[in-house]
C-alpha positions as CSV (number, residue, x, y, z in Angstrom):
1,M,23.9,5.0,-19.4
2,N,20.4,6.3,-19.1
3,A,17.7,5.4,-16.3
4,T,15.9,2.9,-18.5
5,A,18.9,1.0,-19.9
6,E,20.1,0.7,-16.3
7,V,16.9,-0.5,-15.1
8,F,16.6,-3.1,-17.8
9,R,20.5,-4.4,-17.1
10,E,19.6,-4.8,-13.2
11,L,16.9,-7.1,-14.4
12,G,19.3,-9.0,-16.9
13,F,17.7,-7.7,-20.2
14,D,19.7,-6.1,-23.0
15,P,18.6,-2.6,-23.4
16,A,19.0,-2.9,-26.8
17,K,16.7,-5.6,-27.5
18,V,13.9,-4.3,-25.3
19,K,10.5,-3.2,-27.3
20,Q,9.1,-1.7,-24.9
21,P,11.0,1.0,-23.0
22,E,8.4,2.7,-20.9
23,A,8.0,-0.8,-19.0
24,A,11.2,0.1,-17.3
25,V,9.0,2.5,-15.0
26,I,6.7,-0.6,-14.0
27,Y,9.8,-3.0,-13.4
28,A,11.5,-0.4,-11.7
29,L,8.5,0.5,-9.4
30,A,7.7,-3.5,-8.8
31,R,11.3,-4.2,-7.9
32,T,11.5,-1.2,-5.6
33,C,8.4,-2.0,-3.8
34,G,9.5,-5.6,-3.4
35,L,12.9,-4.5,-1.9
36,A,11.2,-2.0,0.2
37,L,8.7,-4.7,1.6
38,R,11.3,-7.0,2.2
39,R,13.2,-4.4,4.6
40,L,10.1,-3.6,6.2
41,S,8.9,-6.9,6.9
42,A,12.2,-7.7,8.5
43,A,11.6,-5.1,11.1
44,Y,7.9,-6.2,11.5
45,R,8.9,-9.9,12.1
46,R,10.7,-9.3,15.1
47,F,7.1,-8.5,16.4
48,G,5.3,-11.5,14.9
49,L,3.8,-9.2,12.4
50,S,3.5,-9.0,8.8
51,A,3.6,-5.9,6.7
52,P,-0.3,-6.2,6.1
53,A,-0.7,-6.6,9.8
54,F,1.4,-3.6,10.8
55,N,-0.5,-1.5,8.1
56,L,-3.7,-2.6,9.4
57,L,-2.9,-1.6,13.1
58,L,-1.3,1.8,11.8
59,L,-4.5,2.7,10.0
60,L,-6.7,1.7,13.0
61,E,-4.3,3.7,15.4
62,R,-3.8,6.7,13.1
63,G,-6.4,6.8,10.5
64,L,-8.8,9.5,9.6
65,N,-11.6,7.7,11.4
66,R,-11.1,7.2,15.0
67,E,-14.1,4.6,15.3
68,G,-12.3,2.2,13.2
69,C,-13.1,1.2,9.5
70,S,-15.0,-1.6,8.1
71,Q,-13.0,-4.8,6.9
72,R,-13.7,-4.0,3.4
73,E,-12.6,-0.4,3.6
74,A,-9.4,-1.5,5.4
75,G,-8.8,-4.0,2.7
76,N,-9.4,-1.4,-0.1
77,R,-7.2,1.1,1.6
78,L,-4.3,-1.3,2.3
79,V,-4.8,-3.4,-1.4
80,V,-5.5,-6.7,0.5
81,S,-8.1,-9.0,-0.8
82,A,-11.1,-10.0,1.2
83,S,-10.2,-13.4,1.6
84,D,-6.5,-12.2,3.0
85,M,-8.2,-9.7,5.1
86,S,-10.6,-12.1,6.7
87,G,-7.5,-14.2,7.7
88,L,-5.5,-11.3,8.8
89,V,-8.3,-9.8,11.0
90,D,-8.8,-13.3,12.5
91,R,-5.3,-13.6,13.4
92,L,-4.9,-10.1,14.9
93,E,-8.3,-10.7,16.9
94,R,-7.0,-13.8,18.3
95,R,-4.0,-11.9,19.6
96,G,-6.1,-9.3,21.1
97,L,-4.9,-6.6,19.0
98,V,-8.1,-5.7,17.2
99,R,-11.5,-6.3,17.8
100,R,-14.9,-6.3,15.6
101,Q,-17.7,-4.2,16.6
102,D,-21.3,-4.3,15.4
103,G,-21.6,-2.1,12.6
104,R,-25.0,-0.2,10.8
105,D,-26.5,-3.8,10.4
106,R,-25.8,-7.4,11.3
107,R,-23.8,-7.9,7.9
108,S,-21.5,-5.3,8.7
109,Y,-18.9,-4.5,11.6
110,R,-16.1,-1.9,12.6
111,L,-12.6,-2.9,13.0
112,Q,-10.9,-1.3,16.2
113,L,-7.9,-1.4,17.8
114,T,-7.4,-2.6,21.3
115,P,-5.1,-1.0,23.9
116,K,-2.9,-4.2,23.3
117,G,-2.9,-3.3,19.6
118,S,-2.2,0.6,20.4
119,A,0.8,-0.6,22.4
120,L,2.2,-2.9,19.7
121,V,2.0,0.0,17.5
122,A,4.0,2.4,19.8
123,E,6.7,-0.2,20.0
124,V,7.0,-1.1,16.6
125,W,7.0,2.6,15.2
126,P,10.5,3.6,16.0
127,H,11.8,0.5,14.2
128,H,9.4,1.5,11.2
129,A,10.3,5.0,11.1
130,E,14.2,4.1,11.2
131,V,13.7,1.8,8.2
132,I,11.7,4.4,6.1
133,G,14.2,7.0,7.1
134,E,17.1,4.9,5.6
135,M,15.3,4.0,2.5
136,T,14.4,7.8,1.8
137,A,17.5,9.4,3.1
138,T,18.8,10.2,-0.2
139,L,15.8,11.7,-1.3
140,T,15.2,15.6,-1.0
141,A,11.7,17.1,-0.4
142,R,11.7,18.3,-3.9
143,D,12.5,14.5,-4.9
144,R,9.7,13.3,-2.6
145,D,7.3,15.6,-4.3
146,V,8.2,14.9,-7.6
147,L,8.0,11.1,-6.9
148,L,4.9,11.3,-5.4
149,G,3.0,13.4,-8.0
150,A,4.4,11.0,-10.7
151,L,3.2,7.9,-9.0
152,G,-0.2,9.5,-8.3
153,R,-0.7,10.0,-11.9
154,L,0.4,6.2,-12.7
155,R,-2.2,5.1,-9.8
156,Q,-4.7,7.0,-11.3
157,V,-4.4,5.4,-14.6
158,I,-4.0,1.9,-13.2
159,E,-7.3,2.3,-11.1
160,R,-9.2,3.3,-14.0
């Protein structure tokens, strides 16, 4: 059975009745993302974190801009809506994991990781890395490069 037919069978569709076989790529991607998120979320939940919360902490800990980033920039990078981002930052701020610093003007501020947030990233990281390692164990370096290249091209089309 070819990969396209296999995807549709996993979803409960009869591959012979599928009118748009290229949709298998999107279905497989969505299903894989959902399953990966479920596995990662289980690891984060032990520390009282959601996947978006850990990803924000990680972005602030290991991101390119060591002075922090704006809430909008973080939301764009993590693909989190503005309203969800506000609630997320409020919760993390209440826990003492992030702080809002004044930005260039009164309407903007930068998110910064607190020492407590940095310590939590260090505590969660080994669990995160273990799950990532388990999920990608069967992929060779070449597999990863090919997959990342294809996903990058797909993302460019989607972002247009």
